[in-house]
BAVO-79224 format. One record per atom (N, C-alpha, C): residue in three letters; residue number from 1; x negated, y, z; atom name. Coordinates in nm, 4 decimals, always signed. Atoms other than C-alpha are relative to their C-alpha. Layout:
BEGIN
{r 'Ala' NUM {X Y Z} 'CA'}
...
This chain:
BEGIN
{r 'Met' 1 {-0.0662 +0.0586 -0.0546} 'N'}
{r 'Met' 1 {-4.1418 +9.1475 +11.4145} 'CA'}
{r 'Met' 1 {+0.1170 -0.1097 +0.0209} 'C'}
{r 'Cys' 2 {-0.1204 +0.0579 +0.0167} 'N'}
{r 'Cys' 2 {-3.8746 +8.8413 +11.5095} 'CA'}
{r 'Cys' 2 {+0.0731 +0.0069 +0.1085} 'C'}
{r 'Ile' 3 {-0.0475 +0.0063 -0.0936} 'N'}
{r 'Ile' 3 {-3.6242 +8.9138 +11.6607} 'CA'}
{r 'Ile' 3 {+0.1501 -0.0328 +0.0233} 'C'}
{r 'Arg' 4 {-0.1777 +0.1239 -0.0227} 'N'}
{r 'Arg' 4 {-3.3876 +8.6592 +11.6806} 'CA'}
{r 'Arg' 4 {-0.1468 -0.1403 +0.2115} 'C'}
{r 'Cys' 5 {+0.0246 +0.0755 -0.1572} 'N'}
{r 'Cys' 5 {-3.7684 +8.4917 +11.9348} 'CA'}
{r 'Cys' 5 {-0.1141 +0.0629 +0.0311} 'C'}
{r 'Gly' 6 {+0.0828 -0.0645 -0.0125} 'N'}
{r 'Gly' 6 {-4.0315 +8.7909 +11.9084} 'CA'}
{r 'Gly' 6 {-0.1053 -0.0246 -0.0780} 'C'}
{r 'Ala' 7 {+0.1548 +0.0161 +0.0818} 'N'}
{r 'Ala' 7 {-4.3021 +8.6379 +11.7294} 'CA'}
{r 'Ala' 7 {-0.0368 +0.0967 -0.1013} 'C'}
{r 'Glu' 8 {+0.0632 -0.0981 +0.1735} 'N'}
{r 'Glu' 8 {-4.4937 +8.8300 +11.4789} 'CA'}
{r 'Glu' 8 {-0.0305 -0.1208 -0.1116} 'C'}
{r 'Phe' 9 {+0.0511 +0.0949 +0.2242} 'N'}
{r 'Phe' 9 {-4.5337 +8.7369 +11.1153} 'CA'}
{r 'Phe' 9 {+0.0283 +0.1326 -0.1141} 'C'}
{r 'Gly' 10 {-0.0775 -0.1418 +0.1099} 'N'}
{r 'Gly' 10 {-4.5468 +8.8941 +10.8027} 'CA'}
{r 'Gly' 10 {+0.0609 -0.0302 -0.1013} 'C'}
{r 'Cys' 11 {-0.0886 -0.0688 +0.0732} 'N'}
{r 'Cys' 11 {-4.2869 +9.0190 +10.5909} 'CA'}
{r 'Cys' 11 {-0.0557 +0.0486 -0.1343} 'C'}
{r 'Ala' 12 {+0.0338 -0.1163 +0.1230} 'N'}
{r 'Ala' 12 {-4.4206 +9.0890 +10.2562} 'CA'}
{r 'Ala' 12 {+0.1534 +0.1134 -0.0310} 'C'}
{r 'Met' 13 {-0.1045 -0.0225 -0.0029} 'N'}
{r 'Met' 13 {-4.0400 +9.2541 +10.1703} 'CA'}
{r 'Met' 13 {+0.0008 +0.1332 +0.1017} 'C'}
{r 'Arg' 14 {+0.0112 -0.1069 -0.1356} 'N'}
{r 'Arg' 14 {-4.1040 +9.4709 +10.5313} 'CA'}
{r 'Arg' 14 {-0.1126 +0.1045 -0.0693} 'C'}
{r 'Asp' 15 {+0.1717 -0.0813 -0.0833} 'N'}
{r 'Asp' 15 {-4.4571 +9.5587 +10.4779} 'CA'}
{r 'Asp' 15 {+0.0082 +0.0701 -0.1946} 'C'}
{r 'Arg' 16 {-0.0853 -0.1450 +0.1108} 'N'}
{r 'Arg' 16 {-4.3417 +9.6716 +10.0712} 'CA'}
{r 'Arg' 16 {-0.1692 -0.0917 -0.0951} 'C'}
{r 'Thr' 17 {+0.1683 +0.0910 +0.0620} 'N'}
{r 'Thr' 17 {-4.6890 +9.4180 +9.9270} 'CA'}
{r 'Thr' 17 {+0.0727 -0.0584 -0.1746} 'C'}
{r 'Ser' 18 {+0.0765 -0.0602 +0.1232} 'N'}
{r 'Ser' 18 {-4.6614 +9.3720 +9.5771} 'CA'}
{r 'Ser' 18 {+0.0898 -0.2333 -0.0519} 'C'}
{r 'Glu' 19 {-0.0877 +0.1144 +0.0201} 'N'}
{r 'Glu' 19 {-4.6234 +8.9476 +9.6022} 'CA'}
{r 'Glu' 19 {+0.0937 -0.0716 +0.0662} 'C'}
{r 'Pro' 20 {-0.1546 +0.0244 -0.0672} 'N'}
{r 'Pro' 20 {-4.2697 +8.7170 +9.7513} 'CA'}
{r 'Pro' 20 {-0.0042 -0.0041 +0.1071} 'C'}
{r 'Cys' 21 {-0.0423 -0.0996 -0.2418} 'N'}
{r 'Cys' 21 {-4.2158 +8.7510 +10.1042} 'CA'}
{r 'Cys' 21 {-0.0526 -0.1968 -0.0079} 'C'}
{r 'Trp' 22 {+0.0263 +0.1430 +0.0081} 'N'}
{r 'Trp' 22 {-4.2594 +8.3173 +10.2174} 'CA'}
{r 'Trp' 22 {+0.1538 -0.0310 -0.0245} 'C'}
{r 'Cys' 23 {-0.1709 +0.0354 -0.0537} 'N'}
{r 'Cys' 23 {-3.8466 +8.3565 +10.3190} 'CA'}
{r 'Cys' 23 {+0.0991 -0.0490 -0.2002} 'C'}
{r 'Ala' 24 {-0.1129 -0.0040 +0.0786} 'N'}
{r 'Ala' 24 {-3.7976 +8.3414 +9.8973} 'CA'}
{r 'Ala' 24 {+0.0183 -0.1453 -0.0418} 'C'}
{r 'Ala' 25 {+0.0465 +0.1548 +0.0407} 'N'}
{r 'Ala' 25 {-3.9298 +7.9261 +9.9429} 'CA'}
{r 'Ala' 25 {+0.0683 -0.0615 -0.0197} 'C'}
{r 'Leu' 26 {-0.1696 +0.0636 -0.0431} 'N'}
{r 'Leu' 26 {-3.6118 +7.8501 +10.1165} 'CA'}
{r 'Leu' 26 {+0.0131 -0.0133 -0.0200} 'C'}
{r 'Pro' 27 {-0.1639 +0.0047 +0.0559} 'N'}
{r 'Pro' 27 {-3.2957 +7.7294 +10.0632} 'CA'}
{r 'Pro' 27 {+0.0081 +0.1393 +0.0156} 'C'}
{r 'Pro' 28 {-0.0832 -0.0927 -0.0159} 'N'}
{r 'Pro' 28 {-3.0594 +7.9715 +9.9769} 'CA'}
{r 'Pro' 28 {+0.0497 +0.0491 +0.0907} 'C'}
{r 'Ala' 29 {-0.0761 -0.0364 -0.1028} 'N'}
{r 'Ala' 29 {-2.9309 +8.1693 +10.2688} 'CA'}
{r 'Ala' 29 {+0.1614 -0.0220 +0.0652} 'C'}
{r 'Val' 30 {-0.1417 +0.0173 -0.0588} 'N'}
{r 'Val' 30 {-2.6987 +8.0712 +10.4689} 'CA'}
{r 'Val' 30 {+0.0044 +0.0830 +0.1885} 'C'}
{r 'Pro' 31 {-0.0712 -0.1323 -0.0348} 'N'}
{r 'Pro' 31 {-2.4843 +8.3005 +10.7126} 'CA'}
{r 'Pro' 31 {-0.1256 +0.0538 +0.1466} 'C'}
{r 'Val' 32 {+0.0474 -0.0397 -0.1464} 'N'}
{r 'Val' 32 {-2.6704 +8.4399 +11.0011} 'CA'}
{r 'Val' 32 {+0.1322 +0.0886 +0.0747} 'C'}
{r 'Pro' 33 {-0.0675 -0.0682 -0.1105} 'N'}
{r 'Pro' 33 {-2.4963 +8.5533 +11.3310} 'CA'}
{r 'Pro' 33 {-0.0180 +0.1822 -0.0414} 'C'}
{r 'Leu' 34 {+0.0257 -0.1083 +0.0447} 'N'}
{r 'Leu' 34 {-2.4375 +8.9338 +11.3000} 'CA'}
{r 'Leu' 34 {-0.0695 +0.0616 +0.1786} 'C'}
{r 'Glu' 35 {+0.0960 -0.0208 -0.0325} 'N'}
{r 'Glu' 35 {-2.6002 +8.9849 +11.6162} 'CA'}
{r 'Glu' 35 {-0.1088 -0.0323 -0.0096} 'C'}
{r 'Lys' 36 {+0.0907 -0.0255 +0.0124} 'N'}
{r 'Lys' 36 {-2.8932 +8.9043 +11.4833} 'CA'}
{r 'Lys' 36 {+0.0102 -0.0012 -0.1605} 'C'}
{r 'Val' 37 {+0.0324 -0.0269 +0.1246} 'N'}
{r 'Val' 37 {-2.8978 +9.0112 +11.1572} 'CA'}
{r 'Val' 37 {-0.1237 +0.0792 +0.0224} 'C'}
{r 'Gly' 38 {+0.1852 +0.0246 +0.0093} 'N'}
{r 'Gly' 38 {-3.3210 +9.1263 +11.0476} 'CA'}
{r 'Gly' 38 {-0.0456 -0.1042 -0.0351} 'C'}
{r 'Cys' 39 {+0.0658 +0.0582 +0.0245} 'N'}
{r 'Cys' 39 {-3.5798 +8.9411 +10.9648} 'CA'}
{r 'Cys' 39 {-0.0904 -0.1049 +0.1336} 'C'}
{r 'Trp' 40 {-0.0097 +0.1737 -0.0021} 'N'}
{r 'Trp' 40 {-3.6261 +8.6000 +11.0986} 'CA'}
{r 'Trp' 40 {-0.1657 -0.0179 -0.0255} 'C'}
{r 'Cys' 41 {+0.1474 +0.0527 +0.0492} 'N'}
{r 'Cys' 41 {-4.0139 +8.4306 +11.1470} 'CA'}
{r 'Cys' 41 {+0.0309 -0.1141 +0.0118} 'C'}
{r 'Pro' 42 {+0.0194 +0.1012 +0.1406} 'N'}
{r 'Pro' 42 {-4.0573 +8.1309 +10.9176} 'CA'}
{r 'Pro' 42 {+0.0812 -0.1228 +0.1040} 'C'}
{r 'Thr' 43 {-0.0905 +0.1282 -0.0683} 'N'}
{r 'Thr' 43 {-3.9733 +7.8698 +11.2490} 'CA'}
{r 'Thr' 43 {+0.1326 +0.0508 +0.0397} 'C'}
{r 'Cys' 44 {-0.1319 -0.0336 -0.0663} 'N'}
{r 'Cys' 44 {-3.6561 +8.0530 +11.3540} 'CA'}
{r 'Cys' 44 {+0.0505 -0.0066 -0.1075} 'C'}
{r 'Leu' 45 {-0.0810 -0.0168 +0.0994} 'N'}
{r 'Leu' 45 {-3.5391 +8.0831 +10.9886} 'CA'}
{r 'Leu' 45 {+0.0732 -0.1767 -0.0114} 'C'}
{r 'Arg' 46 {-0.0237 +0.1767 -0.0335} 'N'}
{r 'Arg' 46 {-3.6307 +7.7270 +10.9522} 'CA'}
{r 'Arg' 46 {+0.0972 -0.0432 +0.0283} 'C'}
{r 'Ala' 47 {-0.1214 -0.0189 -0.1190} 'N'}
{r 'Ala' 47 {-3.4199 +7.6396 +11.2204} 'CA'}
{r 'Ala' 47 {+0.0797 -0.0312 -0.0473} 'C'}
{r 'His' 48 {-0.1689 -0.1213 -0.0155} 'N'}
{r 'His' 48 {-3.1615 +7.8254 +11.1746} 'CA'}
{r 'His' 48 {+0.0444 -0.1072 -0.1800} 'C'}
{r 'Ile' 49 {-0.0375 +0.1351 +0.1845} 'N'}
{r 'Ile' 49 {-3.1133 +7.5832 +10.8036} 'CA'}
{r 'Ile' 49 {+0.0423 -0.0788 +0.0051} 'C'}
{r 'Glu' 50 {-0.0206 +0.1495 +0.0008} 'N'}
{r 'Glu' 50 {-3.1934 +7.3161 +10.8591} 'CA'}
{r 'Glu' 50 {+0.0930 -0.0258 +0.1290} 'C'}
{r 'Ala' 51 {-0.0223 +0.0474 -0.1023} 'N'}
{r 'Ala' 51 {-2.9743 +7.2984 +11.1481} 'CA'}
{r 'Ala' 51 {+0.1253 +0.0389 -0.0710} 'C'}
{r 'Glu' 52 {-0.1173 +0.0135 +0.1171} 'N'}
{r 'Glu' 52 {-2.6927 +7.4830 +10.9279} 'CA'}
{r 'Glu' 52 {+0.0548 -0.0939 -0.1073} 'C'}
{r 'Leu' 53 {-0.0342 +0.1124 +0.1331} 'N'}
{r 'Leu' 53 {-2.6932 +7.2128 +10.6577} 'CA'}
{r 'Leu' 53 {+0.0443 -0.0599 +0.0323} 'C'}
{r 'Ala' 54 {-0.0001 +0.1527 -0.0616} 'N'}
{r 'Ala' 54 {-2.7357 +6.9522 +10.9191} 'CA'}
{r 'Ala' 54 {+0.1684 -0.0138 +0.0360} 'C'}
{r 'Lys' 55 {-0.1645 -0.0354 -0.0425} 'N'}
{r 'Lys' 55 {-2.3404 +7.0938 +11.0365} 'CA'}
{r 'Lys' 55 {+0.0245 -0.0396 -0.0855} 'C'}
{r 'Arg' 56 {-0.1328 +0.0200 +0.1945} 'N'}
{r 'Arg' 56 {-2.1889 +7.0893 +10.6106} 'CA'}
{r 'Arg' 56 {-0.0598 -0.1886 +0.0626} 'C'}
{r 'Ser' 57 {+0.0145 +0.1258 +0.0347} 'N'}
{r 'Ser' 57 {-2.3378 +6.7755 +10.6283} 'CA'}
{r 'Ser' 57 {+0.0773 -0.1140 +0.0798} 'C'}
{r 'Ser' 58 {-0.0605 +0.0866 -0.1243} 'N'}
{r 'Ser' 58 {-2.1991 +6.5727 +10.9356} 'CA'}
{r 'Ser' 58 {+0.1520 -0.0335 -0.0102} 'C'}
């Protein structure tokens, strides 16, 4: 479950599968607010990365 929005999603690291997790295909990690540390769903993580990258390019 996403700790940010509550959505259910698959996490290969959490589920301990041999396949790489979907998040490994995303750009390198950006700082995540300390109160939100944990697994985020694809939608929340992509939105956070896009917002952080937009701040850096402004």
